[in-house]
Each structure stands twice: as structure tokens, then as C-alpha cells.
C-alpha positions in Angstrom: -96.4 56.3 96.9 -94.4 59.6 96.6 -93.4 60.5 93.3 -90.0 58.4 92.6 -86.7 60.4 92.2 -84.7 59.9 89.1 -80.9 59.8 90.1 -78.7 61.7 87.6 -75.7 59.7 88.9 -74.1 56.5 88.3 -76.4 54.4 90.8 -80.2 54.0 91.1 -82.4 55.7 93.3 -84.5 53.7 96.2 -87.3 53.6 93.7 -85.8 52.7 90.8 -84.3 50.0 92.7 -87.3 48.8 93.8 -89.0 49.0 90.2 -86.2 47.3 88.6 -86.8 44.5 91.1 -90.4 44.6 90.2 -90.2 44.2 87.0 -87.5 41.3 87.6 -90.3 39.1 89.9 -87.7 39.5 92.5 -87.5 40.8 96.3 -84.9 43.4 97.7 -81.8 42.5 99.8 -81.7 45.1 102.3 -79.0 45.0 105.2 -78.9 47.2 108.1 -75.6 47.7 109.4 -75.0 50.3 112.7 -72.1 53.1 111.3 -69.0 53.2 113.9 -69.8 49.4 115.2 -66.4 48.8 115.5 -65.4 51.8 113.5 -65.9 53.7 110.7 -62.7 52.6 108.9 -64.6 49.1 109.3 -68.1 50.0 108.5 -66.2 51.8 105.1 -64.8 48.5 104.0 -68.3 46.5 105.0 -70.4 48.7 103.1 -68.0 47.9 100.0 -68.1 43.9 100.9 -72.3 44.3 101.1 -72.9 45.8 98.1 -70.0 43.4 96.1 -72.1 40.7 97.5 -75.0 42.1 95.7 -76.7 44.5 98.2 -80.1 46.1 96.2 -80.2 48.7 99.1 -78.1 49.3 102.5 -79.5 50.6 105.4 -76.6 52.3 107.7 -78.0 53.5 111.1 -76.2 56.9 112.8 -75.8 55.4 116.4 -78.2 57.0 118.7 -78.1 56.7 122.7 -81.6 56.4 123.2 -82.6 54.0 119.9 -86.5 53.3 121.5 -87.4 51.2 118.6 -84.3 49.3 118.6 -83.8 45.8 120.1 -80.8 44.6 122.4 -78.3 44.0 119.2 -78.4 47.2 117.9 -78.6 49.0 120.8 -75.2 47.3 121.6 -73.7 47.9 118.9 -75.3 51.8 118.8 -73.5 52.2 122.3 -70.0 50.6 121.1 -70.0 53.0 118.3 -70.5 55.8 120.7 -68.1 55.1 122.8 -65.6 55.2 120.0 -66.8 59.1 119.3 -69.2 58.1 116.1 -70.6 61.1 115.4 -73.5 62.1 112.8 -70.7 64.9 111.0 -68.4 61.3 110.9 -70.5 59.4 109.7 -71.2 61.4 106.7 -67.6 62.4 105.7 -67.4 58.8 105.6 -70.3 58.2 103.4 -69.1 61.0 101.2 -65.8 59.1 100.4 -67.3 55.7 100.3 -70.5 56.4 98.3 -68.8 56.6 94.9 -67.5 53.4 95.1 -70.8 52.0 95.7 -73.4 50.9 93.1 -76.3 50.7 95.1 -78.2 53.2 97.1 -78.0 54.0 101.0 -80.9 55.0 103.0 -79.6 56.2 106.2 -81.7 55.4 109.7 -81.3 58.0 112.7 -83.7 59.2 114.9 -84.8 62.8 115.1 -83.2 64.3 117.7 -79.7 64.6 115.5 -82.2 66.4 112.8 -83.8 68.3 114.6 -80.3 69.4 116.1 -78.5 70.5 113.3 -81.7 72.0 111.9 -84.0 69.9 109.1 -82.9 72.0 105.8 -79.0 71.8 107.1 -79.8 68.0 107.8 -80.7 67.7 104.6 -78.2 69.1 102.8 -75.6 67.4 104.3 -76.8 64.0 103.6 -77.5 64.7 100.1 -73.6 66.0 99.6 -72.5 62.7 101.2 -74.7 61.0 98.4 -77.6 59.4 100.4 -80.6 58.6 98.7 -83.2 57.4 101.3 -83.6 58.4 105.1 -85.8 56.3 107.7 -86.9 58.5 111.0 -88.4 55.3 112.8 -89.6 58.2 116.0 -91.4 60.2 113.4 -95.1 59.8 113.3 -97.1 60.7 110.0 -98.5 63.5 111.0 -95.3 65.5 111.9 -93.3 64.5 108.6 -94.8 67.0 106.6 -91.7 69.7 107.0 -89.6 66.5 106.7 -91.1 65.2 103.3 -91.1 68.8 102.2 -87.3 69.4 102.4 -86.6 65.8 101.8 -88.4 65.8 98.6 -86.4 69.4 97.2 -83.0 67.6 98.2 -84.1 64.1 96.0 -83.8 62.5 99.3 -86.7 59.8 99.5 -88.0 59.6 103.0 -89.3 56.3 103.8 -92.2 56.1 106.5 -92.8 53.3 108.8 -96.1 50.7 109.3 -96.8 48.0 111.4 -98.7 45.3 112.1 -101.3 46.8 113.9 -101.8 50.1 111.9 -105.7 50.8 110.8 -106.2 50.1 107.1 -106.8 54.0 106.3 -103.6 55.3 108.1 -102.0 52.9 106.3 -103.5 54.2 103.0 -101.9 57.5 104.0 -98.2 56.7 104.6 -98.7 54.5 101.5 -99.3 57.8 100.1 -97.1 59.7 101.8 -93.8 57.5 101.4 -91.2 57.8 98.9 -88.8 54.9 98.3 -90.8 51.8 99.8 -92.9 51.7 102.6 -91.2 49.9 105.7 -93.5 47.8 107.2 -92.4 46.6 110.7 -93.3 42.8 110.7 -93.9 42.5 114.8 -95.0 45.3 117.7 -92.0 46.1 120.0 -88.2 46.9 119.5 -86.1 45.0 117.0 -85.1 41.6 117.5 -84.4 37.8 115.9 -87.7 35.8 114.9 -87.7 32.4 113.7 -90.5 32.5 111.1 -93.1 34.6 109.3 -96.2 34.7 111.6 -99.5 34.1 109.9 -100.8 37.8 110.8 -97.8 39.4 108.8 -98.6 37.2 105.7 -102.0 38.3 105.9 -101.1 42.0 106.1 -99.4 41.6 103.6 -101.3 40.2 101.1 -103.8 43.6 102.6 -101.6 45.8 101.9 -101.0 44.6 97.9 -104.6 45.4 97.7 -103.8 49.1 98.3 -101.4 49.0 95.0 -98.7 48.9 97.1 -95.7 47.1 95.7 -92.8 49.4 96.8 -92.8 47.5 100.5 -89.6 46.4 102.5 -90.4 43.8 105.7 -88.0 44.3 108.7 -86.7 41.0 109.7 -84.1 39.9 111.8 -84.5 36.1 110.9 -82.7 33.0 112.4 -82.5 31.1 109.5 -81.7 30.6 105.7 -85.3 28.6 105.5 -86.9 31.6 107.3 -84.8 34.7 104.6 -86.7 32.7 102.0 -89.7 32.1 103.7 -90.1 35.6 104.6 -88.9 36.8 100.2 -91.3 34.5 99.1 -94.2 36.1 100.7 -93.1 39.6 99.5 -93.2 38.4 95.4 
């Protein structure tokens, strides 16, 4: 893993949060919502509610017109948000207002094109000023992250990288070394969507990843039942 970032404010950084939970023998609860669905005022309220309900980290999706990694539910949410006129600038303005009221760190989920359009350095400056702690860019492969990782580090933003069930072991080790905050394990090949349980391949993969001394790991799953969520949590400990 990349060196952890220590936050100077009232909130812990993403890596600090994971380290604390690890010491307590707990798994992290990281809900995801799409900004601007149905509007940014509701998103602001939702962030406060999720924080008060015990979220350890909140992942906030920036709506994008062509979300290749997302399934129909998140895609529909992004479409609704975009129809309401939600922009990256408006999302960051909302976050700048609400983040001081939150106790948990915010990880921004966005595709690379909005970053490229704004410019990597300007983007990092803007999200840092908004109070964001972490960043996930699902359509950027490891080989293309050098500049983004450098700028993220300079702005004390933890850039979270992704791995999948089909990622070769050696490549997984490279991703683990380069990622900051935690490593985002996509639990199934394809777009996001609801699953009924944690499949056996992912269970074996979790054990394999643990052998790389990686313990800051988040499993990306949309599970239908409380039992399935508990099962997933047990596999992470």
C-alpha cells in the first residue's frame, strides 16, 4: 500500500479509518450514493443521515453520461441527476458546505473524462478544497495512474485503485502497492448490480489477497439480504 495519509482536521483519513477498524476487528461500512439524485439538497441530507447512522466511509458518485462500470440502477440514478443539471462544480460546492458537518471521510467516485476536462492538478485542488479525502476512478488502468497518483499524493488525497476476480496475482500485488486508502475489490466481472450471495471464487480470492499482506480492502457488492451482507462482512475479517 502507498503511505497512509494523516488528516489534520477532525475527521480521520480513509487509511486511518481502516486501520482503526482493523484494530477493533471490524469491517467498514461504505455506502454509495449518486450525487444529485434526485437533487443536491437531498444528497446533502442523505450524507448527513448516512454519517449519523454509522457509516465509516461514504462513497459519492459523480453522475456521468457513460458510466461503463455501473449497472442499470446506478446508471439510472446518474441519468436522473444529469437531467436535473448536476455538474462536478455543483457537487463540489455542495460538499464544501456539508463535509464540515460529517465525522466520516468522503471518497469521490468519478470517471476520468471529467478529471481530464478540468485538468488533473485543478481537479485535485478543487476536491481538496471541498474536503474530499479519497478518490476512485474506475476506468483508469494502473499503467495510466502515475500522474494522478502523484497529484493526489501532493494534495493529500488517497487514490483508491481497483482489482477484480480475474486480475493476475502479480498484477494484483502491483495494484496493492500503488493504491492508497484501501484496495477496491470488484466482486464480479461486469457492471455493478445486485447479487444474492458471495460466490466461492471471491471467497478464495479474499484469502489469496490476504497472503499479500493487504488488509485495507473494500469488497464492492450490492447484496439483496441482511444475511448476504453479514456473510460478506465475515469474509473480510
